[in-house]
N, C-alpha and C positions, 0 to 999 in steps of 0.2 A: 842350355845351349850346348848340345853334345857335339863330338867331332863328326858324326854322321851328317848333322845338319849343316855344318860348315862346309863339308865336302860337296853336298848337294847345292848349296848356295854358290860355291865357286864354279860348279858345272853350269849352273844357270847364268853366272856371270860371263862365261865363255860363249854360251849360246847367244846371250844378249849382245855381246860385243860383235859377233858375226852379223846379227840382224841390224845393229847400229851402223856397221860398215855399209850394208846394202842401202839403208835409207839415206845415209849421208852422201853416197855417190850417185844415186839416181835422182835427178831433179824432179821436184814435185811430190816425191814420196817421203813425207816427213815422218819423223819418229813418233809424232803424236798420232798419226794414222795407224802405225804399228801398234801402239799402246791401246788404241780404241778397238782394233781387231782382237787383241788378246783379251780385252775385257769382255767382248761379246762371246769369245770362244772359251771363257774361263771354265764353264762346266766340263767341257771336253778335256781341257788341259788338266783340270783338277782330277778327273777320273783317271787320266794317264799317270799322273804323279803318284796318286794313292795306290797304284798297283805295285809300287816298290818303296814307298816312303810313308811315314806317319802322316795322316790327313791334316794334323795341326801344322805341319810344315809347309803346306801348299801356299798360303798367302805370301809368306816371306820369300819362298823360292820364285814364284811368279813375279813378285815385286822386284827381286834382285835382277831378274832377266830384263825387266823394263828399265830399271835404273841404269844398268850397264849399257843398254842400247842407247839411252839418252846421252850418257857421258861420251861414248865413242862417236856418236853422231855429232856432238858439239865439236869434236876434233875434225872429223873427216869431211863435214859438209863444206869446209872452206875450199877443198880441192875443186869441185865443179864450179864454185863461185869464181875462181881464177881462170880455169881453162875452158869453161863453157859459158859462164855469165848468167847462170840461173841461181839466184841466192835464196837462202833461208832468211827468216826474219833477223837472225843474229848476225848475218854476214853482209847485209845490204850495203854498208858503208865501205866494205873492202873491195867492191867491184872495181872502182876506178884505179886506186893504187895497185891492186893486184894485176889488173889488165895492163897497166903501164909497164910494170916489170916484165910481164909476159912478152910484150912487144919489144922489149929490150933484150930478149933472150934469157931473162932471169926469172922465169916463172917458178922454178924450184926455190929460188931465193925467197919468194913470197910464201911458198908452202912451208919452208923451214922456219921462217919468222913466225908464222901462225902456230906451228907446232911448238916452238919454244914458249910463245905467249900462253898457249893453252896448257902446256905442262907446268909452267910456273903458277898459273892460276889454279890448276887442279891441286897441286901440292899444297899451296897456301890455303885453299878452301878446306881441304881435308884436315889440315892442322888446326885451322881456326873454327871448325864446325862446332866442336864441343864447347869451347869458351863462348862463342857467339850464342849458342843455344842457351847457355846458363844466363847470360845477360838478358836475352829476350824474355826468358821465363821469369825474370826478377824485375820487371817493370819497364824495360827499354821498349818492348813491342808497342805498348799503349802510347808511349810518347811519340814514336815514329809514325804511328797511324794518323795522328792528328795533323801531320805535315804533308799528307799525300797530295792534296790539291795545290798547295803552295810549291811543292817540289816540281810538279808538272808545269805550273805557270812560270816558274823561274827557268826551267829548262827550255821551254819554247821561246821565252823572251830572250834568253841568252843566244839561242840559235839565230834569231833574227838580228839582234844587235851586233853579232860577231862580224857581219858583213861590213865592208868598207864603203862609205858613201851612201847618200840618201837613196840613190837609184837602186843599188844592190840590196839595201835594207827593204825597200818596197817590194822588190822581186822576191826576196826571202819570205816576207810576210804573206805575199800572194801564194807562194808555193806551199807554205804551211797550211793555209786555209784550203787550197785546192786539193792537196794530197790528203788533208784531214777530212774533207768532205767525202772523198773517195773511200777513205777508211770507214767513215760512219755508214756510208751506203752499203759497203761490203759486210760490215759487222751487224748492222741493226735492221736493215730492210729485208723483208722476206723474199729475197731474190733466189729463184731456183738455182741450185749449184750442182745438180746431179748430172754426171756424165755417163758414158757407156760403162765405165769401170766402177760406178757407184757415186755416192754423194761426197764430193770433194769440198775443199775450202777455197773461198774466193780470195784469200790472202795470197795464194800462189800466183794467179794472174796479176793481182795488184802489185805485189813486190817485184815480180819479174818484169812487168811493164814499166814500173818506175825506175828500176835500177839495172836490170839485166839487159833488156832489149836495146835501150839506147846505146850502151857500150858496144853491143854486137853490130848495130846499124852503123855506128860511126866507124867501126873497123872495116866495113866493106870497102873503104877507099884504099886499104892496104893491099899490096900485091902478095905478100907472104908473111907468115910468122917466122921470125928469125930462128935459127938453130938454137935450141935451148941448152944452156950450160949449167951444170950442177956443180957448184964449188965444193960441196960435200961437208961444209962446216956451217954452224948456226950463224946467221948474219946479225943477230942481236944478242944482247946479254939479258939478264934477268930484270933489269929496271922497268922496261915497258910492261912486262907481265905483272909486276907488283902494282904499277899504276892501274892496270886493269882490275886487280883485286879490290882496290878502293871503290871503283865505280861498280864493279860486279856485285859487291856486297849490298849496294843500294838497289841495283836492279833485281837482286834476288828477293828483296822484301816487298818493294812497292808494286802494286798492280799497275800495269801500264808503263812503268819505268823499265822498259825492256833493255836488252843488251844494246840495241840501237840507240836508245836514249842515253844510256851510259856512255857510249862511244861519242855521242854528240857533245856531251858535257866535257869529256876527256879532251876532245879536239879543241875545245875553247879554252879550258883552264890549264890543261897540261899538253900543249901542242907539241907534236913531234916533227922534227925537221927532215926525216927520211920516211919514205913510204913503208919500209920494212918495220920501223918502230911503231907506226900507226897500226899496221896490220897486227902486230904482236899484241898491242893494247886491246884491239877489238876482239881478237881470238880469246884472250884471257878473260875478258868480260863475259863472253858467251859461255865459256866453260864454268866460270865461277857462278854465274846465274843458274846453270843447270844443277850444280851441287848444292848451292845455298837454298835452292827451292825445297830441298829435302829438310833443311833446318826449319824453314818457314812452315812446312807441313807439321813437323813435330811440335812446333810452338803454338800455332794458331789453328791447326786442323784444316787449313785452307791451302789450296795449291796455286802457284803462280805460273805453272806450265801445264800443258796438256798431259804430259807423262805423269807428273806428280798427282794430278787430279785422279787419274786412273789408279795409281798406287793407293791413294786415299780410299777409293771405292773398294779396292781389293783387300787391303790390310786393315782398314777401319782405324780403331784407336790404338792399334798395336805399336805404332811408331811414335805415339804421343808421349810427352813427359820427358824427364831428364835421363838421357843415356839408356833408353830401353834396349833390350837385346836386339830387337828388330832394327832399331835405328843404327846400332853399332854394326850389325851385319851389312846393312845397306851402305853404310859409310865405308866399310871394307871393300865392298864391290866397286864403289866409285874410285878407290885407290888403284885397284887392280885394272879396272877398265881404263883409267887414265894412262897407265903404263902401256897397255895394249894400244890405246888410241893414238898415242904418239908415234909408235912404230908403224901402225897401219897407215897413218896419214902420210908418212914419208914414202912408204912403198907405193901407195896409190898415186902420190904426186909424181914419182919417177915414172910410173906406167903411163900416166896421162901425158907427161912431158915428152916421152919417147914417141907417143902416138901423134901428138899435136904438131911437132916440128917436121913431120913427114908429109903434111897435108897443106895444100895451098890455102891461105887464110880466107880468101873470098869464098872458096868452095866450102870450107869448114864452117864459116859463119852462116852461110846460106842453109847448110844442112842443120845446124843447131837451131836457127830461127824456125825452120819448118818443123823440126822435132818439138820445140817448145810449143808452137801453135797446136800441133796435133795432141801434145800432152795436155794442154789446157782444155781442148775439146773433150779429150778422153776422160779427164778427171772432173771437169766443172761444166761441160756442156756449152751451148751457144751463148748463154749469159756471161759465162766466164771469159769467152772470147771477146765479148763486147767490153768487159772490164779491162782486159789486156790492151785492147786498141786505145781506149780512153787514157789508160795509164801511160802508154807509150808517148802519147802527145804531151802529157804533163811532164813525163820524165825527160823529154828532149829539151824542155825549156832551159834548164841550167846550162846545157851546151851552147844554146843560141844566145842566152843572156850573159854568158861567161861568168857565172857564179858557181859556188859550191853546191853539192847535192845534199848536204846535211839537212836543209829545210824540208826535204821530201820525207824525212823521218817523222814528220807530223802525221803521216798516215797511220801511225801506231799510237802516238802520244795524244793527239788531239781528241780522238773519240773517248779515251778514258777521262780526259779533262772535262769534256762536255758532260759525261755521265756523272762525274764527281760534283759538278756545279748544279746540274739540272735533274739528275737522276736518270734512270733508264727510260727509253722511249717506249 
């Protein structure tokens, strides 16, 4: 592992950070899509890199670019979740508290809370990566795998029982099954999802319909977005971020126990009394999941995220084993990308904040709703639009029933539970 390789990996890290900023800020363009494009384009990328570098360096350089993009994306994707209302899977539970702060003129407070949570999560995950890898390689992994279905059952049960009163528990159960059924339909049925721009993922209209559009539609009653004030200081300390590390370590290992599932458990067993603290916890979980998925790859050879699956296809067994050079280089990239992601996130939040408070909220929300509909059509076609419409109806139920939105996270957990109990369809 010479200095020339380290320099090239750092250059790839900067390029990946720029790409992760783009995918994080543009709704519907997930970093998994970027990783898939890079995998398809790998022969051309390899040819370019080998024109100035050792051919044996190519897999780790490309993987460093993808890993950096994934980490920066985990920071930046919170910004459109607050200011636009189009969430990624890791940010769906932040829509309501983030929008609440936005309508109080404190949108940047939400962004800064998320930035702190992600930074604490990233720093902790990088420091814990090697010890956790050691434990996993020495027997812990097999023990955890036996608990997958039990953890999913426990999480979904806790989400339902958290609600107060029999009526609310019944609604929560219904929402888990309704959203879970939609998740199964999107993940398992051969529904065409090709739009004009290519073959997209139905998770985008599903999650946007369940979590994003209801917030936008409910905000149409507002006459204007208040002037946004940036206090310029972090609104939370490190404690919520550390809580996110605990849940993110679980989400980084178990299939289907996504950052959303971790946030659901956190809200039940470690509730936060302020929206800023809850946002910090969720942001930390998302970033920890992104980083710990690299540890999972090195231990089991399997990926828990789309980006890590692509890295596995590119780098093969190079990252496997205890503290391989490739693993250490990618871990270094996550540290650098985390530092960049924090500052990029703050800058992007300021830019969107300055743009948002100059526009009438009704006009802004109408534009965003039209934009999301067009984006769904562009990326997923007419069937994606149908999924969006159905998801919006389901997503409006918590507002009408006056219960929390956490049961809607069943759209991601319920399908994995069904597969674990009955196998793939």
